[in-house]
TORVEX-724458 format. One record per residue (C-alpha): residue in one letter; chain; x, y, z. Coordinates in steps of 0.1 Angstrom, whole numbers. Example, Ala and Ser with C-alpha at 12.3 -4.5 7.8 and 13.67 -1.06 7.14 Angstrom:
% residues 2
r=A, c=A, xx=123, yy=-45, zz=78
r=S, c=A, xx=137, yy=-11, zz=71
This chain:
% residues 364
r=M, c=A, xx=-210, yy=-120, zz=656
r=A, c=A, xx=-220, yy=-92, zz=633
r=D, c=A, xx=-255, yy=-93, zz=620
r=D, c=A, xx=-245, yy=-77, zz=586
r=F, c=A, xx=-217, yy=-92, zz=567
r=V, c=A, xx=-187, yy=-69, zz=562
r=P, c=A, xx=-164, yy=-80, zz=533
r=G, c=A, xx=-130, yy=-90, zz=547
r=L, c=A, xx=-110, yy=-64, zz=528
r=R, c=A, xx=-131, yy=-36, zz=541
r=L, c=A, xx=-128, yy=-51, zz=576
r=A, c=A, xx=-91, yy=-52, zz=573
r=G, c=A, xx=-88, yy=-17, zz=560
r=D, c=A, xx=-110, yy=-3, zz=588
r=L, c=A, xx=-90, yy=-23, zz=614
r=Y, c=A, xx=-57, yy=-8, zz=602
r=R, c=A, xx=-70, yy=28, zz=599
r=E, c=A, xx=-89, yy=28, zz=633
r=V, c=A, xx=-68, yy=6, zz=655
r=V, c=A, xx=-35, yy=-9, zz=642
r=G, c=A, xx=-22, yy=22, zz=624
r=P, c=A, xx=-29, yy=46, zz=653
r=A, c=A, xx=-14, yy=21, zz=678
r=L, c=A, xx=18, yy=18, zz=659
r=S, c=A, xx=21, yy=56, zz=653
r=D, c=A, xx=16, yy=62, zz=691
r=A, c=A, xx=38, yy=35, zz=705
r=V, c=A, xx=65, yy=29, zz=679
r=P, c=A, xx=65, yy=60, zz=656
r=H, c=A, xx=101, yy=53, zz=645
r=L, c=A, xx=92, yy=19, zz=631
r=V, c=A, xx=87, yy=20, zz=594
r=H, c=A, xx=61, yy=-5, zz=582
r=T, c=A, xx=38, yy=-16, zz=554
r=A, c=A, xx=3, yy=-28, zz=561
r=A, c=A, xx=-18, yy=-49, zz=537
r=L, c=A, xx=-41, yy=-79, zz=534
r=I, c=A, xx=-26, yy=-101, zz=506
r=G, c=A, xx=-20, yy=-138, zz=502
r=P, c=A, xx=-43, yy=-167, zz=508
r=G, c=A, xx=-80, yy=-160, zz=516
r=S, c=A, xx=-112, yy=-157, zz=497
r=E, c=A, xx=-115, yy=-120, zz=508
r=V, c=A, xx=-82, yy=-112, zz=490
r=V, c=A, xx=-96, yy=-122, zz=456
r=G, c=A, xx=-130, yy=-106, zz=464
r=F, c=A, xx=-151, yy=-137, zz=468
r=D, c=A, xx=-158, yy=-140, zz=505
r=T, c=A, xx=-193, yy=-144, zz=518
r=V, c=A, xx=-209, yy=-151, zz=552
r=R, c=A, xx=-198, yy=-187, zz=547
r=S, c=A, xx=-162, yy=-177, zz=546
r=T, c=A, xx=-163, yy=-166, zz=582
r=D, c=A, xx=-162, yy=-201, zz=595
r=H, c=A, xx=-124, yy=-204, zz=593
r=D, c=A, xx=-93, yy=-183, zz=586
r=W, c=A, xx=-114, yy=-152, zz=583
r=G, c=A, xx=-119, yy=-122, zz=606
r=P, c=A, xx=-103, yy=-89, zz=616
r=R, c=A, xx=-69, yy=-96, zz=601
r=L, c=A, xx=-40, yy=-81, zz=581
r=Q, c=A, xx=-3, yy=-82, zz=577
r=V, c=A, xx=22, yy=-56, zz=591
r=F, c=A, xx=55, yy=-59, zz=572
r=L, c=A, xx=88, yy=-47, zz=586
r=S, c=A, xx=122, yy=-46, zz=571
r=G, c=A, xx=142, yy=-77, zz=577
r=H, c=A, xx=163, yy=-61, zz=604
r=D, c=A, xx=133, yy=-46, zz=622
r=A, c=A, xx=114, yy=-78, zz=620
r=E, c=A, xx=142, yy=-97, zz=638
r=R, c=A, xx=144, yy=-71, zz=665
r=H, c=A, xx=108, yy=-59, zz=670
r=A, c=A, xx=82, yy=-83, zz=656
r=D, c=A, xx=74, yy=-100, zz=690
r=A, c=A, xx=72, yy=-67, zz=707
r=V, c=A, xx=48, yy=-52, zz=681
r=A, c=A, xx=26, yy=-84, zz=683
r=D, c=A, xx=24, yy=-80, zz=721
r=L, c=A, xx=16, yy=-43, zz=717
r=L, c=A, xx=-13, yy=-51, zz=694
r=T, c=A, xx=-25, yy=-79, zz=717
r=G, c=A, xx=-30, yy=-52, zz=744
r=R, c=A, xx=-45, yy=-26, zz=721
r=L, c=A, xx=-70, yy=-46, zz=700
r=P, c=A, xx=-106, yy=-45, zz=712
r=A, c=A, xx=-123, yy=-78, zz=720
r=T, c=A, xx=-145, yy=-73, zz=689
r=F, c=A, xx=-143, yy=-51, zz=658
r=R, c=A, xx=-173, yy=-44, zz=637
r=G, c=A, xx=-190, yy=-71, zz=657
r=Y, c=A, xx=-164, yy=-98, zz=649
r=P, c=A, xx=-141, yy=-113, zz=675
r=T, c=A, xx=-105, yy=-103, zz=672
r=N, c=A, xx=-96, yy=-136, zz=688
r=L, c=A, xx=-88, yy=-161, zz=661
r=E, c=A, xx=-79, yy=-194, zz=679
r=P, c=A, xx=-58, yy=-221, zz=662
r=V, c=A, xx=-80, yy=-252, zz=657
r=G, c=A, xx=-63, yy=-285, zz=648
r=A, c=A, xx=-28, yy=-294, zz=637
r=D, c=A, xx=-31, yy=-277, zz=603
r=G, c=A, xx=-32, yy=-242, zz=618
r=T, c=A, xx=-67, yy=-233, zz=608
r=R, c=A, xx=-81, yy=-205, zz=629
r=H, c=A, xx=-116, yy=-198, zz=640
r=M, c=A, xx=-131, yy=-166, zz=655
r=R, c=A, xx=-140, yy=-172, zz=691
r=A, c=A, xx=-153, yy=-147, zz=717
r=S, c=A, xx=-128, yy=-142, zz=745
r=A, c=A, xx=-126, yy=-121, zz=777
r=G, c=A, xx=-89, yy=-124, zz=778
r=R, c=A, xx=-60, yy=-112, zz=756
r=P, c=A, xx=-69, yy=-122, zz=720
r=H, c=A, xx=-49, yy=-145, zz=697
r=H, c=A, xx=-51, yy=-117, zz=672
r=A, c=A, xx=-46, yy=-122, zz=634
r=V, c=A, xx=-24, yy=-92, zz=627
r=A, c=A, xx=7, yy=-110, zz=614
r=I, c=A, xx=40, yy=-91, zz=620
r=T, c=A, xx=67, yy=-103, zz=597
r=G, c=A, xx=96, yy=-93, zz=575
r=L, c=A, xx=84, yy=-84, zz=539
r=G, c=A, xx=112, yy=-104, zz=523
r=D, c=A, xx=105, yy=-135, zz=545
r=W, c=A, xx=68, yy=-133, zz=536
r=L, c=A, xx=74, yy=-129, zz=499
r=T, c=A, xx=99, yy=-158, zz=498
r=G, c=A, xx=76, yy=-180, zz=519
r=H, c=A, xx=46, yy=-174, zz=498
r=L, c=A, xx=60, yy=-170, zz=463
r=G, c=A, xx=92, yy=-191, zz=466
r=F, c=A, xx=113, yy=-161, zz=456
r=D, c=A, xx=118, yy=-125, zz=465
r=P, c=A, xx=107, yy=-103, zz=435
r=R, c=A, xx=123, yy=-72, zz=449
r=S, c=A, xx=156, yy=-82, zz=434
r=D, c=A, xx=147, yy=-101, zz=403
r=T, c=A, xx=120, yy=-123, zz=387
r=T, c=A, xx=134, yy=-149, zz=364
r=L, c=A, xx=116, yy=-169, zz=337
r=F, c=A, xx=118, yy=-199, zz=361
r=D, c=A, xx=101, yy=-179, zz=388
r=W, c=A, xx=72, yy=-171, zz=365
r=L, c=A, xx=68, yy=-207, zz=354
r=A, c=A, xx=71, yy=-222, zz=389
r=T, c=A, xx=44, yy=-199, zz=404
r=P, c=A, xx=7, yy=-209, zz=401
r=A, c=A, xx=-16, yy=-182, zz=388
r=Q, c=A, xx=-36, yy=-183, zz=420
r=V, c=A, xx=-5, yy=-173, zz=440
r=L, c=A, xx=2, yy=-144, zz=416
r=A, c=A, xx=-35, yy=-134, zz=419
r=D, c=A, xx=-35, yy=-133, zz=457
r=T, c=A, xx=-1, yy=-115, zz=458
r=T, c=A, xx=-13, yy=-88, zz=435
r=G, c=A, xx=-49, yy=-88, zz=448
r=G, c=A, xx=-61, yy=-77, zz=482
r=A, c=A, xx=-52, yy=-42, zz=493
r=V, c=A, xx=-22, yy=-22, zz=506
r=F, c=A, xx=-33, yy=2, zz=534
r=H, c=A, xx=1, yy=18, zz=540
r=D, c=A, xx=34, yy=13, zz=522
r=G, c=A, xx=60, yy=29, zz=545
r=L, c=A, xx=87, yy=5, zz=533
r=G, c=A, xx=79, yy=15, zz=497
r=D, c=A, xx=86, yy=-20, zz=483
r=L, c=A, xx=52, yy=-38, zz=482
r=G, c=A, xx=36, yy=-15, zz=457
r=A, c=A, xx=65, yy=-20, zz=433
r=V, c=A, xx=64, yy=-58, zz=438
r=R, c=A, xx=27, yy=-59, zz=430
r=R, c=A, xx=32, yy=-38, zz=399
r=R, c=A, xx=60, yy=-61, zz=387
r=L, c=A, xx=39, yy=-92, zz=392
r=S, c=A, xx=6, yy=-77, zz=380
r=W, c=A, xx=9, yy=-96, zz=347
r=Y, c=A, xx=33, yy=-119, zz=328
r=P, c=A, xx=60, yy=-105, zz=306
r=D, c=A, xx=47, yy=-104, zz=270
r=D, c=A, xx=66, yy=-135, zz=257
r=V, c=A, xx=56, yy=-155, zz=288
r=W, c=A, xx=20, yy=-145, zz=284
r=R, c=A, xx=21, yy=-157, zz=247
r=Y, c=A, xx=37, yy=-189, zz=258
r=V, c=A, xx=12, yy=-196, zz=286
r=L, c=A, xx=-17, yy=-188, zz=262
r=A, c=A, xx=-2, yy=-212, zz=236
r=C, c=A, xx=1, yy=-240, zz=262
r=Q, c=A, xx=-35, yy=-235, zz=272
r=W, c=A, xx=-46, yy=-239, zz=236
r=Q, c=A, xx=-24, yy=-270, zz=234
r=R, c=A, xx=-42, yy=-285, zz=264
r=I, c=A, xx=-76, yy=-280, zz=246
r=S, c=A, xx=-62, yy=-295, zz=214
r=Q, c=A, xx=-52, yy=-327, zz=232
r=E, c=A, xx=-88, yy=-335, zz=245
r=E, c=A, xx=-113, yy=-317, zz=222
r=A, c=A, xx=-119, yy=-349, zz=201
r=F, c=A, xx=-125, yy=-371, zz=232
r=V, c=A, xx=-160, yy=-358, zz=237
r=G, c=A, xx=-172, yy=-374, zz=205
r=R, c=A, xx=-149, yy=-405, zz=206
r=C, c=A, xx=-161, yy=-415, zz=241
r=G, c=A, xx=-197, yy=-409, zz=231
r=E, c=A, xx=-193, yy=-429, zz=199
r=V, c=A, xx=-185, yy=-461, zz=219
r=G, c=A, xx=-214, yy=-455, zz=243
r=D, c=A, xx=-194, yy=-439, zz=271
r=E, c=A, xx=-216, yy=-409, zz=280
r=C, c=A, xx=-200, yy=-406, zz=314
r=G, c=A, xx=-165, yy=-405, zz=298
r=S, c=A, xx=-177, yy=-380, zz=273
r=A, c=A, xx=-192, yy=-358, zz=300
r=V, c=A, xx=-159, yy=-359, zz=319
r=A, c=A, xx=-139, yy=-349, zz=288
r=A, c=A, xx=-164, yy=-321, zz=281
r=A, c=A, xx=-160, yy=-308, zz=317
r=R, c=A, xx=-123, yy=-308, zz=314
r=V, c=A, xx=-124, yy=-289, zz=281
r=V, c=A, xx=-148, yy=-264, zz=297
r=R, c=A, xx=-124, yy=-258, zz=325
r=D, c=A, xx=-96, yy=-252, zz=301
r=L, c=A, xx=-117, yy=-228, zz=280
r=M, c=A, xx=-126, yy=-208, zz=311
r=R, c=A, xx=-89, yy=-206, zz=321
r=L, c=A, xx=-80, yy=-196, zz=286
r=C, c=A, xx=-106, yy=-168, zz=286
r=L, c=A, xx=-91, yy=-154, zz=318
r=L, c=A, xx=-56, yy=-156, zz=304
r=M, c=A, xx=-67, yy=-138, zz=272
r=A, c=A, xx=-83, yy=-111, zz=294
r=R, c=A, xx=-50, yy=-107, zz=313
r=R, c=A, xx=-64, yy=-120, zz=346
r=Y, c=A, xx=-48, yy=-147, zz=366
r=P, c=A, xx=-71, yy=-178, zz=368
r=P, c=A, xx=-78, yy=-187, zz=404
r=Y, c=A, xx=-79, yy=-222, zz=417
r=G, c=A, xx=-110, yy=-244, zz=412
r=K, c=A, xx=-133, yy=-231, zz=439
r=W, c=A, xx=-134, yy=-196, zz=424
r=L, c=A, xx=-128, yy=-203, zz=387
r=G, c=A, xx=-164, yy=-200, zz=377
r=S, c=A, xx=-169, yy=-169, zz=398
r=A, c=A, xx=-138, yy=-152, zz=382
r=F, c=A, xx=-149, yy=-163, zz=347
r=A, c=A, xx=-184, yy=-148, zz=353
r=R, c=A, xx=-169, yy=-114, zz=357
r=L, c=A, xx=-154, yy=-114, zz=322
r=P, c=A, xx=-170, yy=-94, zz=294
r=C, c=A, xx=-173, yy=-126, zz=274
r=A, c=A, xx=-191, yy=-145, zz=301
r=P, c=A, xx=-227, yy=-135, zz=292
r=A, c=A, xx=-223, yy=-151, zz=257
r=L, c=A, xx=-201, yy=-180, zz=266
r=A, c=A, xx=-214, yy=-191, zz=300
r=P, c=A, xx=-247, yy=-205, zz=286
r=L, c=A, xx=-228, yy=-225, zz=260
r=L, c=A, xx=-204, yy=-239, zz=286
r=T, c=A, xx=-232, yy=-247, zz=310
r=A, c=A, xx=-252, yy=-264, zz=283
r=A, c=A, xx=-221, yy=-285, zz=274
r=T, c=A, xx=-216, yy=-297, zz=309
r=A, c=A, xx=-254, yy=-304, zz=314
r=A, c=A, xx=-260, yy=-322, zz=281
r=A, c=A, xx=-273, yy=-358, zz=283
r=S, c=A, xx=-258, yy=-368, zz=249
r=W, c=A, xx=-224, yy=-364, zz=233
r=R, c=A, xx=-238, yy=-349, zz=202
r=D, c=A, xx=-254, yy=-321, zz=223
r=R, c=A, xx=-222, yy=-316, zz=242
r=E, c=A, xx=-202, yy=-314, zz=209
r=H, c=A, xx=-228, yy=-289, zz=195
r=H, c=A, xx=-225, yy=-265, zz=225
r=L, c=A, xx=-187, yy=-268, zz=227
r=A, c=A, xx=-183, yy=-261, zz=189
r=A, c=A, xx=-202, yy=-229, zz=193
r=A, c=A, xx=-180, yy=-220, zz=223
r=Y, c=A, xx=-148, yy=-228, zz=204
r=E, c=A, xx=-158, yy=-205, zz=176
r=R, c=A, xx=-165, yy=-176, zz=200
r=V, c=A, xx=-132, yy=-181, zz=218
r=A, c=A, xx=-113, yy=-184, zz=185
r=A, c=A, xx=-128, yy=-151, zz=174
r=A, c=A, xx=-118, yy=-135, zz=207
r=H, c=A, xx=-82, yy=-147, zz=201
r=N, c=A, xx=-82, yy=-130, zz=166
r=A, c=A, xx=-95, yy=-98, zz=182
r=L, c=A, xx=-64, yy=-97, zz=204
r=G, c=A, xx=-41, yy=-92, zz=174
r=L, c=A, xx=-14, yy=-114, zz=188
r=T, c=A, xx=-11, yy=-135, zz=157
r=P, c=A, xx=-24, yy=-133, zz=121
r=D, c=A, xx=-61, yy=-141, zz=120
r=L, c=A, xx=-69, yy=-178, zz=121
r=N, c=A, xx=-100, yy=-195, zz=107
r=P, c=A, xx=-123, yy=-197, zz=138
r=R, c=A, xx=-147, yy=-223, zz=124
r=T, c=A, xx=-148, yy=-258, zz=137
r=R, c=A, xx=-141, yy=-288, zz=114
r=P, c=A, xx=-139, yy=-326, zz=114
r=Y, c=A, xx=-111, yy=-342, zz=135
r=H, c=A, xx=-90, yy=-355, zz=106
r=A, c=A, xx=-110, yy=-384, zz=90
r=R, c=A, xx=-132, yy=-388, zz=121
r=P, c=A, xx=-167, yy=-373, zz=123
r=F, c=A, xx=-161, yy=-352, zz=154
r=R, c=A, xx=-164, yy=-314, zz=154
r=V, c=A, xx=-133, yy=-297, zz=168
r=L, c=A, xx=-114, yy=-265, zz=164
r=H, c=A, xx=-79, yy=-281, zz=160
r=A, c=A, xx=-68, yy=-258, zz=188
r=E, c=A, xx=-31, yy=-267, zz=182
r=R, c=A, xx=-33, yy=-241, zz=153
r=F, c=A, xx=-36, yy=-214, zz=178
r=A, c=A, xx=-9, yy=-228, zz=200
r=Q, c=A, xx=15, yy=-229, zz=171
r=A, c=A, xx=7, yy=-194, zz=159
r=L, c=A, xx=13, yy=-180, zz=193
r=L, c=A, xx=46, yy=-198, zz=198
r=E, c=A, xx=58, yy=-184, zz=164
r=T, c=A, xx=53, yy=-148, zz=178
r=V, c=A, xx=75, yy=-154, zz=209
r=A, c=A, xx=108, yy=-134, zz=205
r=D, c=A, xx=126, yy=-146, zz=236
r=G, c=A, xx=148, yy=-176, zz=226
r=A, c=A, xx=147, yy=-191, zz=261
r=V, c=A, xx=109, yy=-191, zz=260
r=R, c=A, xx=108, yy=-205, zz=225
r=A, c=A, xx=130, yy=-234, zz=236
r=L, c=A, xx=105, yy=-245, zz=263
r=P, c=A, xx=83, yy=-276, zz=259
r=P, c=A, xx=46, yy=-267, zz=254
r=T, c=A, xx=36, yy=-274, zz=289
r=G, c=A, xx=32, yy=-240, zz=304
r=S, c=A, xx=33, yy=-228, zz=340
r=I, c=A, xx=31, yy=-252, zz=368
r=D, c=A, xx=-6, yy=-251, zz=373
r=Q, c=A, xx=-11, yy=-260, zz=336
r=Y, c=A, xx=5, yy=-294, zz=340
r=T, c=A, xx=-3, yy=-303, zz=376
r=D, c=A, xx=-33, yy=-296, zz=398
r=S, c=A, xx=-22, yy=-313, zz=430
r=A, c=A, xx=-29, yy=-289, zz=459
r=D, c=A, xx=-2, yy=-306, zz=478
r=V, c=A, xx=23, yy=-294, zz=452
r=L, c=A, xx=8, yy=-260, zz=443
r=C, c=A, xx=4, yy=-248, zz=478
r=R, c=A, xx=40, yy=-256, zz=488
r=P, c=A, xx=66, yy=-234, zz=472
r=E, c=A, xx=95, yy=-258, zz=477
r=R, c=A, xx=75, yy=-286, zz=461
r=R, c=A, xx=62, yy=-267, zz=431
r=R, c=A, xx=97, yy=-253, zz=424
r=A, c=A, xx=112, yy=-288, zz=427
r=V, c=A, xx=86, yy=-301, zz=402
r=A, c=A, xx=92, yy=-272, zz=378
r=A, c=A, xx=130, yy=-275, zz=381
r=G, c=A, xx=127, yy=-311, zz=369
r=L, c=A, xx=109, yy=-299, zz=337
r=Y, c=A, xx=125, yy=-265, zz=331
r=R, c=A, xx=161, yy=-269, zz=340
r=G, c=A, xx=180, yy=-239, zz=327
r=A, c=A, xx=149, yy=-217, zz=323
């Protein structure tokens, strides 16, 4: 194993330029291909560390072929690379053996032909299998709403090393961010989530339920972090990397101490105090976007109850009023699929998440 950690994206790029690309040019120069590392993986979103090397990590990338060429040549190209890949690359084994029934792969030293992790597949098949649709032809409102932000992030993240097919770059540009009305709608729905729970921090605490208050505060903090990423036009990743992605935002140095203090507070009044300060900063950031007329960013009592809240529904409603697309305006204020479900067993399966979304957004 390598003594010095090499980030996975760099490893993949070097593998393509030094081994995979030359092998393809030498043996099958007529075969047009695209090479990239996109899709699932901590290295794709730039958060891999030495810890990441324990599974589904190593010298790996995708080689995409046209649908016709994939049907005819994928197996032969995979066999070609099996014979051309060295046993190790940059100190890492190129043999990634399947371990267990779930398909997880671990790097293992091998003296024989490696189970390499250069995936050879048709680009259309990969896009449909990962996204649930093929954005080369069209991307509908339903496609946007039925696709988790994490999936959009890892499709547009990573790196493309060669785009001989000429399609992947265009796909990544098309999916790089939501259409404007969809963005405003998703932002509105994120504010709506906050509005539905911001009073619970104080209400739970008032009846002596500090644990419940802490849970409510943590949920609001999570939603504020996702909101800040959406405001910055960055797809929020799933839970493991949410804090890491948030930390890269320009607003993080001012907001992170408040959010950390809110989650660490021992009393509901302290939680409320830190959250109120965070609300006001995020509200001011909303005004700075210029998407709506300025809204009062100050916190206030929750109706007749003595809890400090922002009344975040004000921001949701103001954003919805700026949406021009009638189809988007007609949607319920629930947002994209990962704004109303967080089950990994739904979000990680395109057919399941699209079935769930179809039940809510028929006709979108």
